[in-house]
N, C-alpha and C positions, 0 to 999 in steps of 0.2 A: 702408292706404284713407289715405290726404290729407287732410285735411277743412278745409276755407276758410270764412272766418266775411268777415261784413260789419264794417268802420272804416268809422262816417259820423262823418264831422267840419264841420261850416261850409253850405260849398255844394259836397261834393263830397259824391264815398262809393265808396270803392272793395276789392275783395276782396284782403285777407291771408290768407293758409296758418297756420294755426292754429300757435303752437310748442309742438314736443313737446315731456314735459317725457324729461328728457337723465337715464336713470338715472344713478347713481355705481357704472359697472365694475369700476375703479384698485381699489375694494375688495375684489371679490368677483374680482376676477382677481386679487391678491397671496394673497387666503385658498386661494387656488388653488395656486395656486407655490407658496405656505407649505408645503401640505401637502405636491404633490410633492414637495418638497425631502427637509420634513422623511420622509415614508415613505423617498425612495432612500437618507435615512442611514442608517435603522434598517434598511432590506435589507444597506447596504454590511456596518454592526456586526455584524449576522449571519453574511450571509458570511468578514467576518474572523473573528468568534468558528468559526467551522467547519473554514476553514486553520488557524486556529492548533491550533483540537483534534485535528485528523486531524496537523497534525506531531507532533502531543506522544506522538501514539498509535503513527506509523512511529515513530518515537525509542524507546519503550520497545521496541515491537518485536523493534527492531534491536539494542537493548543485550541481550537474550532470547535470540535467533541469535548473538548472539557469546558470550556467557556461556555457550551449547550449545556451540560452535564450541571451548570452549577448553577444555572437559571433554569431551570427545567424542576431542578431539589428543591430550588425556594417556594417556586410556583406552584409545587408539591404539599409545601410546609405550607403555604397561605392557603391553601383547599385543605385541607387536614382540618385546619383550624377555624375556617368556614364549615366545614362537616361538623367539628361539634359543637358550635354555636347554632347551627339550622336543629342538630336533634337535641339541644340541650331544654330539659324539664322548664326552669324558666321562661324561656320565648315559646311553651308550649302552652304553659300555663298563660301567659299572656297576651298571646292569639285567641285563643280560647274566649276572654274576657274580651277581647276585639270584637270576637263574633257574638258576641251577649248571651255564652253557655254560661250555665249554672253547675257549678258543682252538685253530684247526686250523693241524694240523703237516705234513700232507699233503691238495695236494689229488685226489682221485679222478675219473674220467668215467666213465661205465658207456659204454660204449657195444654196444647193440643189434642185432643180424643176423639174419633169421630171416623166418621165415613172414610177420610182419607187413612190415604193405603200407605203406611212406613216399612222404609227403605231399610 
């Protein structure tokens, strides 16, 4: 609402608008702007800390997985060596001697003929 006031001077009289007081908005505006900038910097710092922490955790998990991989590769190699030892002919021959088995000298095949139906 605009208010007018009467200005009287000498022989004349005229209407003038009342001067409005101008509030100093620059101080309020700069406080709001600096507050927004401070909040933005704070949130950026939190995001940065989260990212660094996330990368550190992932790095630790990768190192643990690499250690486990190396351990599993060593165990796999040991199992392959053990498999080769268990399947070797030398071991089979030694075990057959321990079980008192003898070598075959002659192979004999049994042929059966009779009332039994053959498939």
